[in-house]
C-alpha positions in Angstrom: -58.2 59.7 -13.5 -57.6 58.6 -10.1 -60.9 56.2 -10.8 -58.9 55.1 -14.7 -56.8 53.9 -12.2 -58.4 52.0 -9.6 -60.8 50.7 -12.7 -56.9 49.3 -14.3 -55.9 48.1 -11.1 -59.2 45.8 -10.6 -59.6 44.9 -14.2 -55.6 43.7 -13.7 -56.6 41.8 -10.8 -59.6 39.8 -12.5 -57.6 39.0 -15.4 -54.7 37.8 -13.4 -57.0 36.0 -11.4 -58.9 34.4 -14.8 -55.7 33.1 -16.3 -54.8 31.7 -12.9 -57.7 29.7 -13.1 -57.1 29.0 -16.7 -53.9 28.0 -15.7 -55.3 25.2 -13.1 -57.8 24.1 -15.6 -54.7 23.4 -17.6 -53.0 20.9 -15.2 -56.3 19.1 -14.3 -57.3 18.5 -17.6 -53.7 17.4 -18.8 -53.9 15.0 -15.4 -57.1 13.9 -16.2 -55.9 13.2 -19.8 -52.7 11.3 -18.7 -54.8 9.3 -16.1 -57.1 8.6 -18.8 -53.8 7.4 -21.0 -53.0 4.9 -17.8 -56.4 3.7 -18.0 -56.3 2.5 -21.2 -52.9 1.1 -21.4 -54.3 -0.8 -17.9 -58.0 -2.3 -19.4 -55.6 -2.9 -22.8 -53.5 -4.9 -20.6 -56.2 -6.9 -18.3 -58.1 -7.7 -21.8 -54.7 -9.6 -22.3 -54.6 -10.9 -19.8 -57.6 -12.9 -19.1 -56.1 -16.2 -18.2 -55.7 -14.3 -14.5 -58.3 -13.0 -12.1 -57.3 -9.1 -11.3 -58.0 -6.7 -9.4 -57.1 -3.3 -10.1 -56.1 -0.6 -7.6 -53.8 2.4 -6.8 -50.8 3.2 -4.4 -51.8 5.7 -2.1 -49.3 5.2 0.9 -45.5 4.6 0.6 -44.1 3.6 4.0 -42.2 6.4 5.4 -39.3 3.8 7.3 -38.4 2.6 3.4 -40.8 4.2 1.2 -38.9 2.2 -1.7 -40.1 -1.5 -0.6 -43.0 -0.7 0.6 -46.6 0.5 -0.4 -49.9 1.0 1.1 -53.2 -0.2 -2.1 -56.9 1.0 -1.6 -57.8 -2.3 -2.0 -58.4 -5.5 0.8 -60.0 -8.1 2.0 -63.1 -6.4 0.9 -62.1 -7.3 -2.3 -61.1 -10.8 -1.5 -57.4 -10.2 -1.7 -55.4 -12.0 1.0 -51.7 -12.0 2.1 -49.5 -14.0 -0.3 -50.9 -12.7 -3.4 -48.4 -11.2 -6.1 -49.4 -7.7 -7.9 -48.1 -6.9 -11.2 -48.5 -3.3 -13.9 -48.7 -3.9 -17.0 -44.4 -3.8 -17.1 -43.8 -6.7 -14.9 -44.1 -8.0 -11.4 -44.0 -5.5 -8.0 -44.6 -7.4 -5.1 -46.3 -9.6 -3.5 -48.8 -8.5 -0.1 -47.8 -8.7 3.0 -50.8 -7.9 5.0 -54.4 -6.5 4.5 -57.8 -4.6 6.1 -60.8 -4.5 4.7 -60.1 -1.8 2.2 -56.1 -1.3 1.9 -53.7 -4.1 1.7 -49.8 -3.8 1.8 -47.3 -4.7 -0.3 -43.5 -5.6 0.1 -42.2 -4.7 -2.9 -39.5 -7.4 -4.8 -36.8 -4.8 -4.0 -36.9 -5.9 -0.6 -34.2 -7.5 1.2 -36.8 -9.6 2.8 -38.4 -10.1 -0.8 -37.7 -13.8 -2.8 -38.7 -14.9 -5.9 -38.8 -18.2 -7.7 -37.1 -16.9 -10.9 -35.8 -17.9 -14.5 -33.7 -16.9 -17.4 -36.6 -16.8 -20.6 -34.2 -17.7 -22.8 -31.9 -20.3 -21.3 -34.7 -21.6 -18.4 -32.1 -21.8 -16.2 -33.7 -21.5 -12.9 -32.8 -19.4 -9.8 -34.0 -16.7 -6.7 -34.5 -12.9 -6.9 -33.5 -11.3 -4.4 -34.3 -7.6 -3.3 -31.4 -4.8 -3.2 -28.8 -6.3 -0.6 -24.7 -6.6 -1.0 -23.6 -6.7 -4.3 -26.7 -5.5 -6.1 -27.3 -1.6 -6.3 -30.1 0.0 -4.4 -33.3 -0.4 -6.7 -31.8 -3.6 -8.6 -31.9 -7.2 -7.6 -29.9 -10.0 -7.5 -30.3 -13.3 -9.0 -28.5 -15.6 -7.3 -27.6 -19.7 -7.4 -27.5 -20.1 -11.0 -25.7 -23.1 -11.9 -21.9 -22.9 -13.3 -22.7 -23.5 -16.6 -26.2 -21.6 -16.9 -25.5 -19.3 -20.1 -26.0 -15.7 -19.2 -25.5 -12.7 -21.1 -26.6 -9.0 -20.8 -29.9 -8.5 -21.5 -31.5 -11.1 -21.0 -34.7 -11.1 -19.4 -36.1 -13.1 -16.2 -39.7 -14.0 -15.5 -41.0 -15.8 -12.8 -41.1 -19.4 -12.6 -44.3 -20.4 -10.6 -42.2 -22.4 -8.1 -43.4 -21.9 -4.7 -47.2 -21.3 -5.6 -46.9 -17.2 -4.9 -46.7 -15.6 -8.1 -47.7 -17.1 -11.2 -45.4 -18.6 -14.3 -44.3 -15.8 -16.6 -44.7 -12.4 -15.3 -41.7 -10.1 -16.4 -39.3 -9.2 -13.3 -36.4 -7.3 -14.9 -32.9 -8.0 -17.1 -30.3 -8.5 -16.8 -27.1 -5.9 -16.6 -24.7 -7.6 -15.1 -22.8 -11.8 -14.1 -21.0 -12.5 -11.5 -19.3 -15.5 -10.5 -19.1 -16.2 -7.0 -16.3 -16.6 -5.1 -16.4 -20.2 -4.7 -16.7 -20.9 -8.1 -19.5 -23.2 -8.3 -22.5 -21.0 -8.8 -22.9 -17.4 -10.8 -25.5 -14.3 -9.8 -27.2 -12.0 -11.7 -27.9 -8.6 -10.9 -31.0 -6.8 -12.4 -32.9 -4.4 -13.3 -36.1 -4.0 -12.6 -39.2 -3.8 -15.3 -41.0 -1.7 -13.0 -40.2 1.7 -12.5 -41.1 2.0 -8.4 -40.9 5.8 -8.7 -43.4 6.5 -10.6 -45.9 3.7 -9.7 -49.5 5.0 -9.2 -52.0 1.7 -10.3 -51.5 -2.3 -9.7 -53.2 -5.5 -10.5 -53.5 -7.3 -7.7 -53.7 -11.7 -8.9 -56.1 -12.9 -7.2 -56.1 -16.7 -8.7 -56.3 -17.6 -12.3 -59.9 -17.9 -14.0 -61.3 -21.3 -15.3 -61.6 -22.6 -18.2 -65.2 -22.0 -19.3 -65.2 -18.2 -17.7 
């Protein structure tokens, strides 16, 4: 009958609405579970790095002009963040703060062509400078320059910050060697480095505000 048809149609629409609400609930639950896992991981990382005074922050924007190289985080001068402070994740080095406001900070990633970090090979302790994606390094990779000709480089070597220059503390993982090459004049060699951090999936970071006092 016609009344039954209208009733079934209304019931059908109500069921569709319920299904849509349940799907949204499921998506929210999955997102909360993922966020919970991320936060637990970051908390564990912070506990393991008690020598640093760390400030947790979230990525809230990327530079629309060249988004791969600059991010904006939701902490700033109110949290005592300052220019040149190093930014990290549990994976490794992200970059350094280049400017701040009361509630935000702009971070230049290590893949930016303006970036220059004093670094060394963890295995051999050979020193060099890690620069952003320019010239011979593919986009998203890094170039480690000024390695001596006799430096013992192999694929898979881990590159860490050397602490020279004072901006980035010593021992922060930068990435791993994927290729080695001699400079044209043969007096130096360089390496192509794959960053440890996946910048395309960057959501949460830590800012190193300084090293804690030994008695803290």
